C-alpha positions in Angstrom: 8.5 -33.8 22.2 5.6 -31.3 21.6 6.1 -27.6 22.1 3.3 -25.4 23.4 2.7 -21.7 22.7 3.3 -20.2 26.1 2.1 -16.7 25.4 -1.1 -17.0 23.2 -1.2 -13.3 22.5 2.5 -12.5 22.4 4.7 -12.4 19.3 5.9 -15.9 18.3 8.3 -17.3 15.8 6.5 -20.4 14.4 7.4 -23.1 11.9 4.7 -25.2 10.3 6.2 -28.1 8.4 4.7 -30.6 5.9 5.0 -34.2 7.1 8.3 -35.8 6.0 9.4 -32.4 4.9 7.7 -33.0 1.5 8.3 -30.2 -1.0 4.6 -29.5 -1.5 4.7 -25.7 -2.1 6.8 -25.9 -5.2 3.3 -26.2 -6.8 1.6 -22.8 -7.2 -1.9 -24.2 -6.4 -0.8 -25.4 -3.0 1.1 -22.2 -2.2 -2.0 -20.2 -3.2 -4.1 -22.2 -0.7 -1.7 -21.3 2.1 -1.5 -17.6 1.2 -5.2 -17.2 0.8 -5.8 -19.0 4.1 -3.3 -16.8 5.9 -5.1 -13.7 4.4 -8.5 -15.1 5.6 -7.1 -15.7 9.1 -5.9 -12.1 9.2 -9.3 -10.8 8.1 -11.5 -13.1 10.1 -9.5 -14.6 13.0 -7.4 -11.6 14.0 -4.1 -13.2 13.1 -1.4 -10.5 13.0 1.5 -11.4 10.8 4.8 -9.4 11.1 6.8 -11.6 8.8 6.6 -14.9 6.8 8.2 -17.1 4.3 6.6 -20.0 2.5 9.4 -22.4 1.6 8.9 -25.7 -0.4 8.3 -27.8 2.7 7.5 -25.4 5.5 6.1 -22.0 6.6 7.8 -19.6 9.0 5.7 -17.0 10.7 6.3 -14.1 13.0 2.8 -13.8 14.3 0.5 -13.2 17.2 -3.3 -13.4 18.0 -4.7 -9.9 17.9 -8.2 -11.1 18.8 -9.8 -13.0 21.6 -8.9 -16.3 19.8 -5.8 -18.0 21.0 -2.9 -18.3 18.6 -2.8 -22.1 18.9 -6.6 -22.3 18.0 -6.0 -20.0 14.9 -3.1 -22.2 13.8 -5.0 -25.4 14.3 -7.9 -24.1 12.2 -5.5 -22.9 9.5 -3.7 -26.2 9.3 -7.0 -28.2 9.3 -8.5 -26.0 6.5 -5.4 -25.9 4.3 -4.9 -29.7 4.7 -8.5 -30.3 3.6 -8.1 -28.0 0.6 -4.8 -29.6 -0.4 -6.3 -33.1 -0.2 -9.4 -32.0 -2.2 -7.1 -30.5 -4.9 -5.1 -33.8 -5.0 -8.3 -35.9 -5.3 -9.6 -33.8 -8.2 -8.3 -35.6 -11.2 -9.2 -32.8 -13.5 -6.3 -30.8 -12.0 -2.8 -31.6 -13.2 -0.5 -33.1 -10.6 2.3 -35.6 -11.4 2.8 -36.6 -7.8 -0.9 -37.1 -7.0 -0.8 -40.8 -5.9 2.6 -40.4 -4.2 1.4 -37.5 -2.1 -1.9 -39.0 -1.2 -0.1 -42.2 -0.2 2.4 -40.3 2.0 -0.3 -38.2 3.7 -2.4 -41.4 4.3 0.6 -43.2 5.8 1.3 -40.3 8.1 -2.3 -40.2 9.3 -2.1 -43.9 10.2 1.3 -43.7 11.7 0.4 -40.8 13.9 -3.1 -42.1 14.7 -4.9 -39.0 13.6 -8.7 -38.8 13.3 -8.5 -38.0 9.6 -7.5 -40.1 6.6 -4.6 -37.8 5.6 -2.1 -35.8 7.5 -0.5 -32.9 5.6 1.1 -30.9 8.4 3.3 -32.1 11.3 1.5 -31.6 14.6 4.0 -29.3 16.2 4.5 -25.6 15.3 7.8 -25.3 17.3 6.9 -21.9 18.8 9.6 -19.5 20.1 8.4 -16.5 22.1 10.0 -13.3 20.9 11.0 -11.3 23.9 13.4 -8.5 22.7 14.0 -6.4 19.6 17.3 -8.2 19.0 15.6 -11.6 18.9 12.8 -10.3 16.8 15.3 -8.8 14.3 17.3 -12.1 14.3 14.2 -14.2 13.5 12.9 -11.8 10.9 16.2 -11.8 9.1 16.3 -15.6 9.4 12.9 -15.8 7.8 13.7 -13.5 5.0 17.1 -15.0 4.2 15.7 -18.6 4.1 15.3 -18.5 0.3 18.7 -16.9 -0.2 20.3 -19.6 2.0 18.5 -22.3 0.0 19.9 -20.9 -3.3 16.4 -20.0 -4.7 17.1 -16.2 -5.0 20.0 -13.9 -4.7 18.1 -11.2 -2.8 15.6 -11.8 -0.1 13.1 -9.4 -1.5 13.0 -11.2 -4.9 11.3 -14.2 -3.3 7.6 -13.8 -3.9 6.3 -16.0 -1.1 7.9 -13.9 1.7 7.4 -10.6 3.5 10.9 -9.4 2.6 9.6 -7.1 -0.1 7.2 -5.5 2.4 10.2 -4.5 4.5 12.0 -2.7 1.7 9.0 -0.6 0.7 7.4 -3.0 -1.7 4.1 -4.8 -1.9 4.2 -8.5 -1.1 1.7 -11.2 -1.9 0.4 -10.8 1.7 0.0 -7.7 3.8 2.0 -7.8 7.0 2.5 -5.4 9.9 5.9 -3.9 9.2 7.7 -3.2 12.4 9.2 0.2 11.6 8.8 1.4 15.2 10.8 -1.6 16.3 13.6 -0.7 13.9 13.6 2.9 15.2 13.8 1.7 18.8 16.9 -0.3 18.2 18.5 2.0 15.7 18.3 -0.5 12.8 17.1 0.4 9.3 16.5 -2.5 6.9 18.3 -2.3 3.6 17.5 -3.8 0.2 19.4 -6.9 1.2 17.5 -7.3 4.5 
């Protein structure tokens, strides 16, 4: 079943997942492609990011389209661009990658299996959007995003995970600028703490 973004300019919780849940973003080079592409979408496509975490096999976002572009179009462009950059990186034999052939084979298999127009499929097609309609649900999803690395046993404190907006919410500077929802916290009487 494919899910559609019902409110293209509303705040959505999104999950973008690598095919077969492959742990791709354990490699810094691939994580950097995603972070730089998100930054580009913020600067050039009007993507507003309120929270994120890049886990080894997936990306969670709290985001909305702040421009005339629809959120689904921005995400499609992001996924297409990052997939192309990842495949180019994998095909470049001057760059170290112990899983090169294995990854290329799996991405090629998924493209054939899902009958895509490309030779490789890196991302699953669906983004599993959930519209965020209340401060309580927004806080719940933001906490879920930030605690993902803690639940996975990668870090003890959410703000210690580099590929997340958790540090942005405790007064730090993350790898990606996000819109911190301080007004939201004031509206519901909630103040994030160091443990988010």
